[in-house]
C-alpha positions as a Markdown table, in Angstrom:
| # | Residue | x | y | z |
|---|---|---|---|---|
| 1 | Met | 19.8 | -23.6 | -42.4 |
| 2 | Ser | 21.1 | -25.5 | -38.7 |
| 3 | Gln | 18.5 | -26.4 | -36.7 |
| 4 | Asp | 18.6 | -23.7 | -34.0 |
| 5 | Ser | 18.5 | -21.4 | -37.1 |
| 6 | Asn | 15.2 | -23.0 | -37.7 |
| 7 | Gln | 14.1 | -22.0 | -34.2 |
| 8 | Asp | 14.6 | -18.6 | -34.3 |
| 9 | Lys | 12.5 | -18.5 | -37.8 |
| 10 | Asp | 9.8 | -19.4 | -35.6 |
| 11 | Lys | 9.8 | -16.4 | -34.0 |
| 12 | Leu | 7.2 | -13.8 | -34.4 |
| 13 | Trp | 9.5 | -11.1 | -35.4 |
| 14 | Gly | 11.9 | -14.3 | -36.9 |
| 15 | Gly | 11.9 | -12.9 | -40.8 |
| 16 | Arg | 14.0 | -10.2 | -40.1 |
| 17 | Phe | 17.2 | -11.7 | -39.1 |
| 18 | Asn | 19.9 | -14.1 | -40.5 |
| 19 | Glu | 21.4 | -16.5 | -37.0 |
| 20 | Pro | 19.8 | -17.3 | -34.4 |
| 21 | Thr | 19.8 | -15.5 | -31.2 |
| 22 | Asp | 22.4 | -16.5 | -29.1 |
| 23 | Ala | 21.1 | -19.1 | -26.2 |
| 24 | Phe | 22.7 | -16.3 | -22.8 |
| 25 | Val | 21.1 | -13.8 | -24.6 |
| 26 | Glu | 18.2 | -15.7 | -25.4 |
| 27 | Lys | 17.6 | -16.4 | -22.0 |
| 28 | Phe | 19.4 | -13.0 | -19.8 |
| 29 | Thr | 16.4 | -10.5 | -22.2 |
| 30 | Ala | 13.8 | -12.8 | -21.6 |
| 31 | Ser | 10.5 | -11.7 | -19.8 |
| 32 | Val | 8.6 | -15.0 | -19.7 |
| 33 | Asn | 9.7 | -16.6 | -16.1 |
| 34 | Phe | 8.1 | -13.0 | -14.4 |
| 35 | Asp | 5.2 | -11.6 | -16.6 |
| 36 | Gln | 3.4 | -14.5 | -16.6 |
| 37 | Arg | 1.7 | -13.0 | -15.1 |
| 38 | Met | 0.0 | -11.2 | -16.0 |
| 39 | Ala | -1.1 | -14.3 | -18.5 |
| 40 | Met | -5.0 | -13.4 | -17.5 |
| 41 | Gln | -4.5 | -9.7 | -18.3 |
| 42 | Asp | -3.1 | -10.9 | -21.3 |
| 43 | Ile | -6.4 | -13.0 | -22.2 |
| 44 | Ala | -8.1 | -10.2 | -21.5 |
| 45 | Gly | -6.9 | -7.9 | -23.8 |
| 46 | Ser | -7.3 | -9.8 | -26.4 |
| 47 | Arg | -10.7 | -10.8 | -26.8 |
| 48 | Ile | -11.8 | -7.4 | -26.9 |
| 49 | His | -9.3 | -6.2 | -29.8 |
| 50 | Ala | -9.8 | -9.8 | -31.8 |
| 51 | Arg | -13.7 | -8.6 | -30.9 |
| 52 | Met | -12.9 | -5.5 | -31.8 |
| 53 | Leu | -11.6 | -6.4 | -34.9 |
| 54 | Thr | -14.3 | -8.0 | -36.2 |
| 55 | Lys | -17.0 | -5.2 | -35.9 |
| 56 | Val | -15.2 | -3.3 | -38.2 |
| 57 | Gly | -13.7 | -5.3 | -40.3 |
| 58 | Val | -10.4 | -6.4 | -40.2 |
| 59 | Leu | -10.8 | -9.8 | -39.2 |
| 60 | Thr | -14.0 | -12.5 | -40.2 |
| 61 | Gln | -16.3 | -13.7 | -37.9 |
| 62 | Gln | -14.8 | -16.9 | -38.0 |
| 63 | Asp | -11.3 | -15.9 | -37.7 |
| 64 | Cys | -13.1 | -13.1 | -34.1 |
| 65 | Glu | -15.1 | -17.0 | -33.0 |
| 66 | Asp | -11.7 | -19.7 | -33.6 |
| 67 | Ile | -9.7 | -16.6 | -31.7 |
| 68 | Leu | -12.4 | -16.8 | -28.4 |
| 69 | Arg | -12.4 | -20.4 | -28.6 |
| 70 | Gly | -8.6 | -20.8 | -28.3 |
| 71 | Leu | -8.5 | -18.1 | -26.2 |
| 72 | Asp | -10.1 | -19.7 | -23.7 |
| 73 | Glu | -9.1 | -23.0 | -24.6 |
| 74 | Val | -5.3 | -21.2 | -23.2 |
| 75 | Glu | -6.6 | -20.2 | -20.2 |
| 76 | Gln | -7.8 | -22.6 | -18.9 |
| 77 | Asp | -5.0 | -24.4 | -20.0 |
| 78 | Ile | -2.8 | -22.0 | -18.0 |
| 79 | Val | -5.3 | -22.6 | -15.1 |
| 80 | Asn | -4.6 | -26.4 | -15.0 |
| 81 | Gly | -1.4 | -25.6 | -14.8 |
| 82 | Glu | -1.0 | -27.7 | -18.1 |
| 83 | Phe | 0.9 | -24.4 | -20.2 |
| 84 | Ile | 4.1 | -24.8 | -20.9 |
| 85 | Trp | 5.8 | -21.7 | -21.1 |
| 86 | Ser | 8.8 | -20.9 | -23.3 |
| 87 | Val | 11.9 | -18.6 | -22.9 |
| 88 | Ala | 12.7 | -18.9 | -26.4 |
| 89 | Leu | 9.6 | -17.0 | -26.5 |
| 90 | Glu | 10.3 | -14.4 | -25.0 |
| 91 | Asp | 7.3 | -13.4 | -22.9 |
| 92 | Val | 4.3 | -13.6 | -22.0 |
| 93 | His | 2.2 | -11.8 | -25.4 |
| 94 | Met | 4.1 | -14.2 | -27.7 |
| 95 | Asn | 3.8 | -17.6 | -25.3 |
| 96 | Ile | 0.2 | -17.7 | -25.4 |
| 97 | Glu | 0.4 | -15.9 | -29.5 |
| 98 | Ser | 1.9 | -18.9 | -30.0 |
| 99 | Ala | 0.5 | -21.3 | -28.0 |
| 100 | Leu | -3.1 | -19.4 | -30.1 |
| 101 | Thr | -1.7 | -19.9 | -33.5 |
| 102 | Ala | -0.9 | -24.0 | -32.9 |
| 103 | Lys | -4.6 | -24.0 | -31.6 |
| 104 | Ile | -6.6 | -23.0 | -34.3 |
| 105 | Gly | -4.0 | -22.2 | -36.9 |
| 106 | Asp | -3.5 | -19.2 | -39.3 |
| 107 | Ala | -6.8 | -17.1 | -37.7 |
| 108 | Gly | -4.0 | -17.3 | -34.8 |
| 109 | Lys | -2.0 | -14.5 | -36.6 |
| 110 | Arg | -4.7 | -12.5 | -37.7 |
| 111 | Leu | -5.2 | -12.0 | -33.7 |
| 112 | His | -1.8 | -8.9 | -33.9 |
| 113 | Thr | -3.0 | -7.1 | -36.4 |
| 114 | Gly | -3.4 | -3.4 | -35.5 |
| 115 | Arg | -1.4 | -4.1 | -32.0 |
| 116 | Ser | 2.1 | -4.0 | -31.2 |
| 117 | Arg | 3.4 | -6.3 | -28.1 |
| 118 | Asn | 4.5 | -2.4 | -27.5 |
| 119 | Asp | 0.9 | -1.1 | -26.6 |
| 120 | Gln | -0.2 | -4.8 | -25.3 |
| 121 | Val | 2.5 | -5.1 | -22.4 |
| 122 | Ala | 1.0 | -1.2 | -21.7 |
| 123 | Thr | -2.3 | -2.5 | -21.5 |
| 124 | Asp | -2.2 | -5.8 | -19.9 |
| 125 | Ile | -0.5 | -3.5 | -16.6 |
| 126 | Arg | -2.4 | -1.0 | -16.5 |
| 127 | Leu | -5.5 | -4.2 | -16.5 |
| 128 | Tyr | -3.1 | -6.2 | -13.5 |
| 129 | Leu | -3.1 | -3.0 | -11.5 |
| 130 | Arg | -6.0 | -2.2 | -11.2 |
| 131 | Glu | -7.1 | -4.8 | -9.8 |
| 132 | Gln | -3.9 | -5.4 | -7.1 |
| 133 | Ile | -5.1 | -1.7 | -6.3 |
| 134 | Ala | -8.2 | -2.6 | -5.3 |
| 135 | Phe | -7.4 | -5.7 | -3.4 |
| 136 | Ile | -5.0 | -3.7 | -1.5 |
| 137 | Val | -7.3 | -0.1 | -1.5 |
| 138 | Ala | -9.9 | -4.0 | 0.2 |
| 139 | Glu | -6.6 | -4.7 | 2.1 |
| 140 | Ile | -5.9 | -1.7 | 3.8 |
| 141 | Arg | -9.7 | -1.2 | 4.9 |
| 142 | Arg | -10.1 | -4.3 | 6.5 |
| 143 | Leu | -6.9 | -3.4 | 8.8 |
| 144 | Gln | -8.9 | 0.0 | 9.7 |
| 145 | Asn | -12.0 | -1.9 | 10.1 |
| 146 | Gly | -9.5 | -3.5 | 13.0 |
| 147 | Leu | -8.3 | 0.2 | 14.3 |
| 148 | Ile | -11.9 | 0.6 | 14.8 |
| 149 | Asp | -13.2 | -1.5 | 16.3 |
| 150 | Leu | -10.0 | -1.1 | 18.6 |
| 151 | Ala | -10.6 | 2.1 | 19.1 |
| 152 | Glu | -13.8 | 1.1 | 20.0 |
| 153 | Arg | -13.3 | -1.2 | 22.5 |
| 154 | Glu | -10.7 | 1.0 | 24.3 |
| 155 | Phe | -12.3 | 4.8 | 23.2 |
| 156 | Glu | -11.0 | 5.0 | 27.7 |
| 157 | Thr | -8.5 | 3.3 | 28.2 |
| 158 | Ile | -5.4 | 6.1 | 29.2 |
| 159 | Met | -1.4 | 6.0 | 28.3 |
| 160 | Pro | 1.3 | 8.4 | 27.9 |
| 161 | Gly | 1.5 | 10.1 | 25.3 |
| 162 | Phe | 5.1 | 11.0 | 23.6 |
| 163 | Thr | 7.3 | 13.4 | 22.2 |
| 164 | His | 10.9 | 12.1 | 21.9 |
| 165 | Leu | 9.4 | 8.9 | 23.0 |
| 166 | Gln | 9.0 | 11.2 | 26.7 |
| 167 | Val | 6.1 | 10.9 | 28.1 |
| 168 | Ala | 3.9 | 14.4 | 27.3 |
| 169 | Gln | 0.9 | 14.8 | 27.5 |
| 170 | Pro | -2.4 | 11.7 | 28.4 |
| 171 | Ile | -4.1 | 10.3 | 26.0 |
| 172 | Thr | -6.4 | 7.2 | 25.2 |
| 173 | Phe | -5.3 | 4.6 | 23.5 |
| 174 | Gly | -8.4 | 4.4 | 21.2 |
| 175 | His | -6.8 | 8.2 | 19.6 |
| 176 | His | -4.1 | 6.8 | 19.3 |
| 177 | Met | -5.5 | 3.7 | 17.2 |
| 178 | Met | -7.8 | 6.7 | 14.9 |
| 179 | Ala | -4.7 | 8.4 | 14.0 |
| 180 | Trp | -3.4 | 4.9 | 12.3 |
| 181 | Phe | -6.8 | 5.0 | 10.5 |
| 182 | Glu | -6.7 | 8.8 | 9.9 |
| 183 | Met | -3.0 | 7.9 | 8.5 |
| 184 | Leu | -3.9 | 4.3 | 6.3 |
| 185 | His | -6.9 | 6.5 | 5.2 |
| 186 | Arg | -4.9 | 9.0 | 2.9 |
| 187 | Asp | -2.7 | 5.6 | 1.5 |
| 188 | Ala | -6.6 | 4.4 | 0.3 |
| 189 | Ser | -6.7 | 7.8 | -1.4 |
| 190 | Arg | -3.5 | 8.5 | -2.8 |
| 191 | Met | -3.5 | 4.3 | -4.0 |
| 192 | Thr | -7.4 | 5.7 | -5.6 |
| 193 | Asp | -6.9 | 8.3 | -7.9 |
| 194 | Cys | -3.6 | 6.4 | -8.4 |
| 195 | Ala | -6.2 | 4.5 | -10.3 |
| 196 | Ser | -8.7 | 6.6 | -11.6 |
| 197 | Arg | -5.3 | 8.0 | -13.2 |
| 198 | Met | -3.5 | 5.9 | -14.5 |
| 199 | Asn | -7.1 | 4.0 | -16.2 |
| 200 | Gln | -6.7 | 5.1 | -19.9 |
| 201 | Leu | -6.5 | 2.5 | -22.3 |
| 202 | Pro | -2.9 | 2.8 | -24.2 |
| 203 | Leu | -3.8 | -0.5 | -27.4 |
| 204 | Gly | -4.2 | 0.7 | -30.5 |
| 205 | Ala | -1.0 | 2.9 | -30.0 |
| 206 | Ala | 0.9 | 0.0 | -31.4 |
| 207 | Ala | 4.3 | 0.4 | -31.4 |
| 208 | Leu | 4.2 | 4.2 | -30.9 |
| 209 | Ala | 2.1 | 5.3 | -34.1 |
| 210 | Gly | -0.9 | 3.9 | -33.8 |
| 211 | Thr | -1.9 | 1.8 | -36.8 |
| 212 | Ser | -3.3 | 2.5 | -40.8 |
| 213 | Tyr | -6.1 | -0.7 | -39.8 |
| 214 | Pro | -9.4 | 1.6 | -39.1 |
| 215 | Ile | -9.3 | 0.6 | -35.2 |
| 216 | Asp | -12.0 | 1.4 | -32.8 |
| 217 | Arg | -10.2 | 2.3 | -29.8 |
| 218 | Gln | -14.1 | 3.9 | -27.7 |
| 219 | Phe | -15.1 | 0.1 | -28.2 |
| 220 | Ser | -12.2 | -1.2 | -26.8 |
| 221 | Ala | -11.6 | 1.0 | -24.3 |
| 222 | Glu | -15.4 | 0.7 | -22.4 |
| 223 | Gln | -15.3 | -3.4 | -22.6 |
| 224 | Leu | -12.2 | -3.4 | -21.1 |
| 225 | Gly | -13.7 | -1.1 | -18.0 |
| 226 | Phe | -11.1 | 2.0 | -19.2 |
| 227 | Asp | -12.4 | 5.8 | -19.1 |
| 228 | Gln | -10.9 | 6.4 | -23.0 |
| 229 | Pro | -8.3 | 5.8 | -24.0 |
| 230 | Thr | -5.1 | 7.1 | -23.8 |
| 231 | Arg | -4.6 | 11.0 | -26.5 |
| 232 | Asn | -1.2 | 10.1 | -27.3 |
| 233 | Ser | 0.1 | 7.3 | -29.7 |
| 234 | Leu | 4.0 | 8.2 | -28.3 |
| 235 | Asp | 3.4 | 8.7 | -24.6 |
| 236 | Ser | 0.3 | 5.1 | -24.8 |
| 237 | Val | 4.0 | 2.9 | -24.8 |
| 238 | Ser | 6.1 | 5.4 | -23.3 |
| 239 | Asp | 4.2 | 6.0 | -20.2 |
| 240 | Arg | 5.2 | 4.3 | -16.6 |
| 241 | Asp | 4.2 | 6.8 | -14.2 |
| 242 | Phe | 1.7 | 5.1 | -13.6 |
| 243 | Ala | 3.7 | 2.3 | -12.4 |
| 244 | Ile | 6.1 | 5.2 | -9.6 |
| 245 | Glu | 2.8 | 5.8 | -8.9 |
| 246 | Phe | 2.3 | 3.4 | -7.7 |
| 247 | Cys | 5.2 | 2.8 | -5.6 |
| 248 | Ala | 5.0 | 5.5 | -4.6 |
| 249 | Ala | 2.3 | 5.0 | -2.9 |
| 250 | Ser | 3.6 | 2.0 | -1.9 |
| 251 | Ala | 6.5 | 3.5 | -0.8 |
| 252 | Leu | 4.5 | 5.7 | 1.5 |
| 253 | Ile | 1.8 | 2.9 | 3.0 |
| 254 | Met | 4.7 | 1.1 | 4.4 |
| 255 | Thr | 6.4 | 4.5 | 6.0 |
| 256 | His | 2.7 | 3.5 | 7.3 |
| 257 | Leu | 2.7 | 0.5 | 8.8 |
| 258 | Ser | 6.7 | 1.3 | 9.8 |
| 259 | Arg | 6.0 | 3.0 | 11.8 |
| 260 | Phe | 3.1 | 1.5 | 13.7 |
| 261 | Ser | 4.9 | -1.5 | 14.2 |
| 262 | Glu | 8.1 | 0.6 | 15.7 |
| 263 | Glu | 5.0 | 1.6 | 18.2 |
| 264 | Leu | 4.4 | -2.6 | 18.5 |
| 265 | Val | 7.6 | -3.7 | 18.7 |
| 266 | Leu | 8.4 | -0.7 | 22.1 |
| 267 | Trp | 5.1 | -1.1 | 23.5 |
| 268 | Ser | 4.9 | -5.1 | 23.7 |
| 269 | Ser | 8.7 | -5.0 | 25.8 |
| 270 | Ala | 9.5 | -5.7 | 28.9 |
| 271 | Gln | 10.5 | -2.1 | 29.6 |
| 272 | Phe | 6.4 | -1.1 | 28.0 |
| 273 | Asp | 4.4 | -3.5 | 28.3 |
| 274 | Phe | 1.7 | -2.1 | 27.0 |
| 275 | Ile | 0.1 | -4.3 | 24.6 |
| 276 | Asp | -0.2 | -8.6 | 24.6 |
| 277 | Leu | 1.0 | -9.4 | 20.7 |
| 278 | Pro | -1.4 | -12.9 | 20.0 |
| 279 | Asp | 1.0 | -15.7 | 20.1 |
| 280 | Arg | 0.6 | -16.6 | 16.1 |
| 281 | Phe | 2.0 | -13.8 | 15.5 |
| 282 | Cys | 5.0 | -13.8 | 17.1 |
| 283 | Thr | 8.2 | -16.5 | 17.4 |
| 284 | Gly | 10.4 | -17.6 | 19.9 |
| 285 | Ser | 14.4 | -17.8 | 20.4 |
| 286 | Ser | 16.6 | -21.0 | 19.6 |
| 287 | Ile | 18.1 | -20.5 | 22.5 |
| 288 | Met | 16.7 | -18.2 | 24.8 |
| 289 | Pro | 13.5 | -20.5 | 26.3 |
| 290 | Gln | 12.1 | -17.3 | 27.6 |
| 291 | Lys | 11.5 | -15.1 | 24.2 |
| 292 | Lys | 8.2 | -13.9 | 22.7 |
| 293 | Asn | 9.7 | -11.9 | 19.4 |
| 294 | Pro | 7.7 | -9.9 | 17.2 |
| 295 | Asp | 8.7 | -11.3 | 14.5 |
| 296 | Val | 5.5 | -10.1 | 12.1 |
| 297 | Pro | 6.2 | -6.5 | 12.8 |
| 298 | Glu | 10.1 | -6.4 | 12.7 |
| 299 | Leu | 9.6 | -7.7 | 9.3 |
| 300 | Val | 7.7 | -4.9 | 8.4 |
| 301 | Arg | 9.2 | -2.6 | 9.7 |
| 302 | Gly | 12.5 | -4.3 | 7.5 |
| 303 | Lys | 10.1 | -4.5 | 3.9 |
| 304 | Val | 10.4 | -0.8 | 3.8 |
| 305 | Gly | 12.8 | -0.5 | 3.0 |
| 306 | Arg | 12.8 | -2.8 | 0.0 |
| 307 | Val | 10.1 | -2.0 | -1.3 |
| 308 | Asn | 11.9 | 2.4 | -1.3 |
| 309 | Gly | 14.2 | 0.4 | -2.8 |
| 310 | His | 12.2 | -0.1 | -6.1 |
| 311 | Leu | 10.7 | 3.1 | -6.3 |
| 312 | Ile | 14.1 | 4.3 | -7.0 |
| 313 | Cys | 14.7 | 1.8 | -9.5 |
| 314 | Leu | 12.2 | 2.5 | -11.2 |
| 315 | Leu | 12.0 | 6.5 | -10.8 |
| 316 | Thr | 15.8 | 5.9 | -12.5 |
| 317 | Leu | 14.6 | 3.2 | -14.8 |
| 318 | Met | 13.0 | 6.2 | -16.6 |
| 319 | Lys | 15.1 | 9.1 | -16.2 |
| 320 | Ser | 16.8 | 9.0 | -19.2 |
| 321 | Gln | 14.8 | 7.3 | -21.9 |
| 322 | Pro | 13.5 | 8.6 | -24.5 |
| 323 | Leu | 10.6 | 8.2 | -26.7 |
| 324 | Ala | 8.9 | 6.2 | -27.0 |
| 325 | Tyr | 9.3 | 2.2 | -26.0 |
| 326 | Asn | 12.3 | 1.0 | -25.4 |
| 327 | Lys | 13.6 | -2.5 | -24.4 |
| 328 | Asp | 14.7 | -0.2 | -20.2 |
| 329 | Asn | 10.8 | -0.8 | -19.6 |
| 330 | Gln | 11.5 | -5.2 | -19.2 |
| 331 | Glu | 12.9 | -3.8 | -16.1 |
| 332 | Asp | 10.1 | -1.6 | -14.8 |
| 333 | Lys | 7.9 | -5.6 | -14.1 |
| 334 | Glu | 10.0 | -7.1 | -11.1 |
| 335 | Pro | 10.7 | -4.1 | -9.0 |
| 336 | Leu | 6.6 | -3.4 | -9.5 |
| 337 | Phe | 5.3 | -7.3 | -9.1 |
| 338 | Asp | 7.3 | -7.1 | -5.7 |
| 339 | Thr | 6.0 | -3.8 | -4.4 |
| 340 | Ile | 2.3 | -5.5 | -5.6 |
| 341 | Asp | 3.4 | -8.7 | -3.2 |
| 342 | Thr | 5.6 | -6.6 | -0.1 |
| 343 | Val | 2.3 | -4.3 | 0.2 |
| 344 | Ala | -0.4 | -6.7 | 0.2 |
| 345 | Gly | 1.1 | -9.4 | 2.7 |
| 346 | Ser | 2.1 | -6.2 | 4.9 |
| 347 | Leu | -1.5 | -5.7 | 5.2 |
| 348 | Arg | -3.0 | -8.8 | 5.0 |
| 349 | Ala | -0.4 | -9.2 | 8.0 |
| 350 | Phe | -1.4 | -6.2 | 10.1 |
| 351 | Ala | -5.7 | -6.3 | 9.3 |
| 352 | Asp | -5.1 | -10.2 | 11.0 |
| 353 | Met | -3.3 | -9.1 | 14.0 |
| 354 | Met | -5.0 | -6.5 | 15.1 |
| 355 | Pro | -7.9 | -7.9 | 15.9 |
| 356 | Ala | -6.7 | -10.3 | 18.4 |
| 357 | Ile | -4.3 | -7.3 | 20.0 |
| 358 | Ser | -5.3 | -7.0 | 23.7 |
| 359 | Cys | -4.0 | -3.2 | 25.9 |
| 360 | Lys | -2.6 | -4.2 | 29.4 |
| 361 | Lys | -4.2 | -1.0 | 30.8 |
| 362 | Glu | -3.3 | -1.0 | 33.9 |
| 363 | Asn | 0.6 | -0.7 | 33.2 |
| 364 | Met | -0.4 | 1.7 | 30.4 |
| 365 | Tyr | -1.9 | 3.9 | 33.8 |
| 366 | Asn | 0.9 | 4.0 | 35.6 |
| 367 | Ala | 2.8 | 5.0 | 33.0 |
| 368 | Ala | 0.8 | 8.0 | 31.6 |
| 369 | Lys | 0.9 | 8.6 | 35.6 |
| 370 | Gln | 4.6 | 9.2 | 35.2 |
| 371 | Gly | 7.1 | 12.1 | 33.9 |
| 372 | Phe | 4.5 | 15.1 | 34.9 |
| 373 | Ser | 2.1 | 13.8 | 32.2 |
| 374 | Thr | -0.2 | 16.7 | 33.4 |
| 375 | Ala | 2.1 | 19.9 | 33.3 |
| 376 | Thr | 0.2 | 21.0 | 30.1 |
| 377 | Asp | -3.5 | 21.3 | 32.3 |
| 378 | Leu | -1.6 | 22.8 | 35.5 |
| 379 | Ala | -0.4 | 25.4 | 33.0 |
| 380 | Asp | -3.9 | 26.2 | 30.9 |
| 381 | Tyr | -5.6 | 26.3 | 34.5 |
| 382 | Leu | -3.6 | 28.5 | 35.7 |
| 383 | Val | -3.8 | 31.3 | 32.3 |
| 384 | Arg | -8.0 | 30.4 | 32.8 |
| 385 | Lys | -7.4 | 32.0 | 36.1 |
| 386 | Gly | -5.7 | 35.6 | 34.5 |
| 387 | Leu | -2.3 | 34.2 | 34.5 |
| 388 | Pro | -0.1 | 35.1 | 30.9 |
| 389 | Phe | 0.9 | 31.8 | 29.3 |
| 390 | Arg | 4.2 | 32.3 | 30.0 |
| 391 | Asp | 4.1 | 32.8 | 33.5 |
| 392 | Ala | 1.4 | 29.9 | 33.7 |
| 393 | His | 4.4 | 27.9 | 31.9 |
| 394 | Glu | 7.0 | 29.3 | 34.7 |
| 395 | Val | 5.1 | 28.3 | 37.7 |
| 396 | Val | 4.3 | 24.9 | 36.0 |
| 397 | Gly | 7.9 | 24.6 | 35.5 |
| 398 | Lys | 8.6 | 25.8 | 39.5 |
| 399 | Ala | 6.5 | 23.0 | 40.5 |
| 400 | Val | 7.2 | 20.3 | 38.1 |
| 401 | Ala | 11.4 | 20.3 | 39.9 |
| 402 | Phe | 9.7 | 20.1 | 42.6 |
| 403 | Gly | 8.1 | 17.1 | 41.6 |
| 404 | Val | 11.2 | 15.9 | 40.0 |
| 405 | Asp | 13.7 | 16.3 | 43.6 |
| 406 | Thr | 10.0 | 14.8 | 46.5 |
| 407 | Lys | 9.1 | 12.2 | 43.8 |
| 408 | Lys | 6.2 | 13.4 | 43.7 |
| 409 | Asp | 3.9 | 14.1 | 40.6 |
| 410 | Leu | 1.8 | 16.5 | 40.5 |
| 411 | Ser | -2.0 | 14.8 | 41.1 |
| 412 | Glu | -0.1 | 13.9 | 44.2 |
| 413 | Met | 1.0 | 17.4 | 45.5 |
| 414 | Thr | -0.8 | 18.7 | 48.6 |
| 415 | Leu | -2.7 | 22.1 | 48.3 |
| 416 | Ala | 0.0 | 23.6 | 50.3 |
| 417 | Glu | 2.6 | 22.5 | 48.6 |
| 418 | Leu | 1.1 | 24.1 | 44.9 |
| 419 | Gln | -0.3 | 26.5 | 46.3 |
| 420 | Gln | 3.7 | 27.6 | 47.3 |
| 421 | Phe | 4.0 | 28.3 | 43.1 |
| 422 | Ser | 0.8 | 30.5 | 42.6 |
| 423 | Asp | -1.8 | 31.3 | 45.5 |
| 424 | Met | -4.4 | 31.6 | 42.4 |
| 425 | Ile | -4.9 | 27.4 | 42.3 |
| 426 | Ser | -7.8 | 26.5 | 44.7 |
| 427 | Asp | -8.9 | 23.3 | 45.6 |
| 428 | Asp | -10.7 | 22.7 | 41.9 |
| 429 | Val | -7.3 | 22.1 | 40.4 |
| 430 | Phe | -7.4 | 18.9 | 41.2 |
| 431 | Asp | -10.5 | 18.4 | 38.8 |
| 432 | Val | -7.4 | 19.5 | 36.0 |
| 433 | Leu | -5.0 | 17.1 | 37.1 |
| 434 | Thr | -6.3 | 13.0 | 37.2 |
| 435 | Leu | -4.9 | 11.7 | 33.4 |
| 436 | Glu | -8.6 | 11.2 | 33.3 |
| 437 | Gly | -9.4 | 15.0 | 34.3 |
| 438 | Ser | -6.3 | 16.0 | 31.6 |
| 439 | Val | -8.5 | 13.6 | 28.7 |
| 440 | Ala | -11.7 | 14.1 | 28.9 |
| 441 | Ala | -10.6 | 17.9 | 28.5 |
| 442 | Arg | -9.4 | 18.1 | 25.4 |
| 443 | Asn | -13.0 | 17.5 | 24.9 |
| 444 | His | -13.3 | 19.1 | 20.7 |
| 445 | Ile | -12.5 | 17.1 | 17.2 |
| 446 | Gly | -9.9 | 15.6 | 16.8 |
| 447 | Gly | -9.0 | 15.4 | 20.5 |
| 448 | Thr | -8.6 | 12.6 | 22.7 |
| 449 | Ala | -11.5 | 13.1 | 24.9 |
| 450 | Pro | -13.3 | 9.5 | 25.0 |
| 451 | Gln | -16.5 | 12.1 | 23.8 |
| 452 | Gln | -13.9 | 12.4 | 20.7 |
| 453 | Val | -13.0 | 8.9 | 20.4 |
| 454 | Lys | -16.5 | 7.5 | 20.2 |
| 455 | Lys | -17.0 | 10.2 | 17.5 |
| 456 | Ala | -14.4 | 10.2 | 15.5 |
| 457 | Val | -15.2 | 5.8 | 15.2 |
| 458 | Ala | -18.6 | 7.1 | 14.5 |
| 459 | Thr | -16.9 | 9.0 | 11.6 |
| 460 | Ala | -14.4 | 7.0 | 11.5 |
| 461 | Arg | -17.1 | 3.5 | 9.5 |
| 462 | Leu | -18.4 | 6.5 | 7.3 |
| 463 | Leu | -16.2 | 7.4 | 5.9 |
| 464 | Ile | -15.2 | 4.1 | 5.0 |
| 465 | Ser | -18.8 | 2.0 | 4.1 |
| 466 | Glu | -18.7 | 5.4 | 1.2 |
């Protein structure tokens, strides 16, 4: 028998085969280069599996002690960077089991009793993703705190609100920041929901049908922090809904961050000049020395396509698979892992950047005076005087047309000029035509009035402290 064939016989599944795996196929089918990031979760699951098998009498106490000691040594080797990962052993599970057996002998071979790599990987992914979701939610909260602080600082700062990217109505910058807060609050909720639905233990489903050993799945679930064991062994090893759901929630997070990025890019441009981004989050040009490029928002805006692609990848991966486990599912990890890294990195960048953003209040204020942003306030004023809204709309439209011709904002017109469009207008109209009057008038829940922004900030602090 050739040396290669002997090596193939050493594979944990090698007894069935009479010739070695093709060298290219071995590399092509291996996943250890990327799934080794789940090593700590694999070891954690193996510890509990060993304890469970001992509890039900499948393993002896001595075997359990040897396995736990060996797993501790393997874990330390990985942490110290001394573990040698082998493509020939295919994946993280077989690499760890092989190293364990080399350290403790036959007891290491008994660890896999009552389980399969199918339920093992399904468990590892859930353990890993559960940790990553907790980290992502923490980063969302950190970004939300930055937005709250910024909103509180700028609760009276007036800026133009836009529709169709044209000046529409004056709002406060603090109000705008709290809009971003609300988007992120939904994102955190979706991530939490995803983690909750995912938190069922597939370990014990074995290959697809369960196992004939007298296992205690409830014990394993409790020890690993799962709410309960999964209810169907076939579904347990087939299910990747949680990965798709996570990527869908991540795609929404990235969409929101992309919208934030677009506004930051616009606002920091010379044409808007509303804000100043800190130098440490910008770069320069290799040829134009005057440039200060908003690279962080631009890059985050670009990364949304990456995450959207991963979502489509996973949906396509699963769309035609029969139950139960298929090798196709090995392709779930790289898009999932890259989504985790991309979302976590983007949130971190924004959370770090947000507290250092400074507003150019005068520029914002002057921009809000353009485009007749208090036109709706004049229409509302006329309605309160008794004019039907549609008639008021027409009156204000004529006043705006006059302003365009004379290059005067509504607040800059004289009382006589305004009264030529309606005799209902009196000198109290100027209370509503100022930017301050306009934002102050929207003093209701969800409105842009400074008083409401302060209330929204207080409510938000309570929300994220729960």
